[in-house]
N, C-alpha and C positions, 0 to 999 in steps of 0.2 A: 118244401118252401111254400108259404102261403101266398095268397094273391097280392097282398100289399107289398111283401118282400120282392116278389117277381116284378111288380111295377117299379119299385125303387131301383132294382138292379138294371132293368131295361132303360130307365131314365138316366141312370149314371153312365151306362155304356154309350148312350146316344149323346150325352153331354160331352164326354171325352172325345167322341168321334167328331162332333160339330166343332169343338174348340180346335182340334187339330186341322180340320178343313179350313177354318178361318185363319189359322196361323200360316198355313201353306199359301193361301191367297195373299195375305199381308206380306209374306216374304217376297213374293214375285213383284210386289209394289215397293219393295225396299223399306217398308215400315219396320220390319224385323230384319236384323242383320246378323252376321256371324254364322255359326253353325245352328242347324235346326234339325232335330231328329224326331220324326213323327211315330206315334204309337198305333196308327191305324191298322186294325186287324188283330191286335193283341189285347183288346179292351177287356175281355172276359177274365184275364189273369188278375190284373190290378183290382178290377171291380169286385170279383169274387172274394179275393183275399182281404182287401181293406174293409169290406162290409162285415167281415167277421171280427174286426178290431173295435176298440173303444177309443175315444179322443185322447186318453192318457197313454196309449201305446206308442212305441217308437217305430218309425219307418225310415229306412235308408234305401235310396234308389240309385239309378244310373243317370246318364245324361239324356236318356229317353224317358223323362220323368214327369212331363206335364200332367198326364192323366193321374199319376200317383198323388201328386200334390193336390190336384183338384178334389180327388176322392177323399183325401185325408182332411179336407176342410179348408184348405187355402182358397180364398175367393178367386173367381175367374178374373176379377178386376186386378187384384194384386199380381196374379200370374201374367196377365197381358201387359200390365205396366212394366213388369220386369223384362218381358220380351222386348219392349220398346226401349229399354235402358233408362227408365224414368224413376225418380225417387219414390213414387207411389208403389213401386214394385216390392215384392216380398223380401228381396235382398237389396232394396234401395237402388235398384238399377245397376248394381255393380256385378251381378252374376250372370244375367241374361238367361237364355234358354237352358243351359246345362247346369246352372247353379241355383235352382230354386231352393229356398230354405225358409223354415218357419218354426222357431222354437215354441211359439204359442200352440201350434198344432202338432208338435212332436214329429215334425218332418225334417229330417237331417240330410237333405240333398238327395239328388243332384250332385254326382261326382263325375267330373270330366275324365279322370284317369280310370282306365279299365281295371276293375276289381278293387279300387280304392275304398269303396264303401263297405266291403266285407269285414275287414278288421275293425272299422268304425262301429259296425253293428255288434260285433263281439264285445267291444268295449262298453257300449251302451247297455247290453244285456248283463254284463258282469257288474256294472255299476248298480243296476236295479237289483240284482241278486244280493250284492253286499249291503245295500241300503234297505233290504227287505221291502222294496217297493212292489206293489201289485200292478205291474205293467209288462206287456209282452214286447218283444223286439223282433221285427221282421226285416229281412234284407232282400232286396231284389237285385238281380244281376243277370247278364246274358251268358250263354254257354261259352263265349270267347273268354270270359273271365276265368274259366276253369283251367285255362292254360297258364295262368299267372301264378307266380310264387305266393302272392298275398292270399290267394284263395286257399292254397294248400296249408299255409301256416295258420290261417284263421280256422279252418276246418279241424286241423289237428288240435289246436288249443281249445276250441269249443268242446270237442269230444273228450279230450284228456281231463279238462277241468269241470266237466258237466255244466257248461254254460247254456242256459235255456234260450236259444235263439232259433228262429225259423228261417232257414235258408231257402229262398225262392229263385230257382234258376229259370229264366224265361228263354227257353231254347227255340230261337226262331231260325235255326239252321245255318245262319251266316254271321260270322264275326266280321263286320264291315263287308268286304267283298269276298271273304274266304269261307268256303263251305266247311262245315265241321269235319267231314271225312278227309279233307285236305290239310287240316291243321292239328288234329289230335289223334293219336294212335288208338286210344280207347274211346269209342263213340257212345258206349253205353254209360250215360252220365249217372244213372242210379248206382250201377256197379262201382263207378269211380268214387262216389260219395261213401259207399259202404266200406271202402278200404279203410276209412277212418273210424271204424266200429260205430257207425252212426246209422240210425234208421233212415230209410229213404224210400220214396214212392214216385212213380211216374203218373202224370196227370194229363188228361186231354185239355189242353189250354184253349181250345175253341168251344168248349162246352162248359158254361158257367156253373151248371149243376155239379159236374165232376170237380170243378175247381173248389166249390164250396164244401162239398163232401170230404175231399181229401184234406182241405185246410182245417176243417173241424177235427178230423182224425189226428192230424199233426199237432194241433193245439192241445187236444186231450192228452196226447202222449207227453208233450213237453210239460204240461201242468202236473201230470201224474209222476213222471220219472225224473223231472228236473234235469233233462238232457236236451241237446239240440236235435233238430229234425231237418231233413233235406227233401224238397219237392222239386221235381223236374217238370215244368209245364211245357208241353210240346205245342208250340204256337207258330205264328208266321206274320211277318210285317208285310202289308200290301204295298207299301211305298218303298223307295230306295232307302239305303242306310241313312243318308242325310240329304238335304236339298242340293248338295254339291255332287252327289253320286250319279254318274252316268249309267249305272246299273247294267253293265255288260257281262256280268258274271253268272246270271241266271236266266233261264228261258222264260219268255212271256207266257208260254203254255203252263209252266209250273205255277206262276203267279195266279193265273186265271183259275187253275184247278183249286188252289187254296182259297181263293175268293168265294168259291162255291160253298165253303165251310164257314163263311162269315159268322162270328159269334153273335152278332146282333140279330141277323136274319134267323139264326137258329133259335134264339130265345123267342123272338116274335112268333115264329111258326108254332112252337110249343104252346105259347099262350093262346094263340088263336084256336088251336086244337082243343084247349081246355075251355074255350069260349069266355076267356077273362080279358081279352083285348079286342077293342073295336077300332075301326078307322077313325071315329070321332075322338076316342081317347088318345090315339097316336098323334092326330093333328094338334090337339090341345097341348100335349106333351112337347111336341116339336116347336110350337109357337112360344111356349115358355122358355125353352132352351135358346131359341133364336133371339128372343128379347134379352136374355141373360148375356149372350155373347155380344150383342150390339152395345149393351151398357158397358161391358168390359172394354171394348175397343174405344168407345167414347171416353171412358175414364183414363185409359192409357194415353190417348191423344192429348187430353187436357192436363195430364199430370206434368209436372215440371222436370226439367233436366237438373242434374245436380249443380249446385252453385260452385263456381271455380274455387272459391275460398275454402270449400269443404273437401276438395280432392285429396288432400293429404291426411284427412281424418281416418282413423282405423287402419292406417298403413304402417307396417312395422318392418324395419330393416335391421 
């Protein structure tokens, strides 16, 4: 990875981290309401994968998707306005934190139901295949989704019908408050995926270099074989499951130990060792990100609420 790419990756991860920090602060001030699931600690996964995509490629994510939307090209202004429930949001204020969506950027959610996005991604990939469209389809989901029927049905269909989709499991060890070892009999997720006669690899989700390397490998395979591929990214969220979560299910010592493997700090260290990152560059980068987020919050605050006369629009019964 050349210097310019490393700088972009670092900035992208820091943008995601800053946006999530701002959202957490705004939530405590009741500017953002409802559920809020933060991506802090997992930034290397979405950043590494999405930087290997093009604007025409499809991405489907979970309810912890703010970073994915931002990296796919949805503006921080549109994301923040959506968080505020304003019409300037990417889903016109109707979706909120868990339902970010942008057809323009080929970002298809934001799914509040666990595993719901997986069959959606298979459908998008199948459509592209049938229409001979040159676009990739990537689906992100947590390890908890692998206990759901929708996951197994989608994996089986994708493998059986040779549907070219990249399944990205963000394994942060806890499905809400339940540890993987307490909820699934088979905790080797790569082995679980291979049951469907599908190629699968494990990835260090805290190391963006490994994320990029394994993503490229998977993309090459999908392009060559016209078959799906499964990647398990071993990662960790530094914050609770959601802002409502009292987080009594995991030890603070465990959290602190994982924080020592912060993906942003890891990349910064590598770049400093290569002498391609200075304090001045980092300050300039952070100043630009800070201004971007200030502008996003201002846009959200000034954006209008939906007119009462429009509340029944796009509602079907």
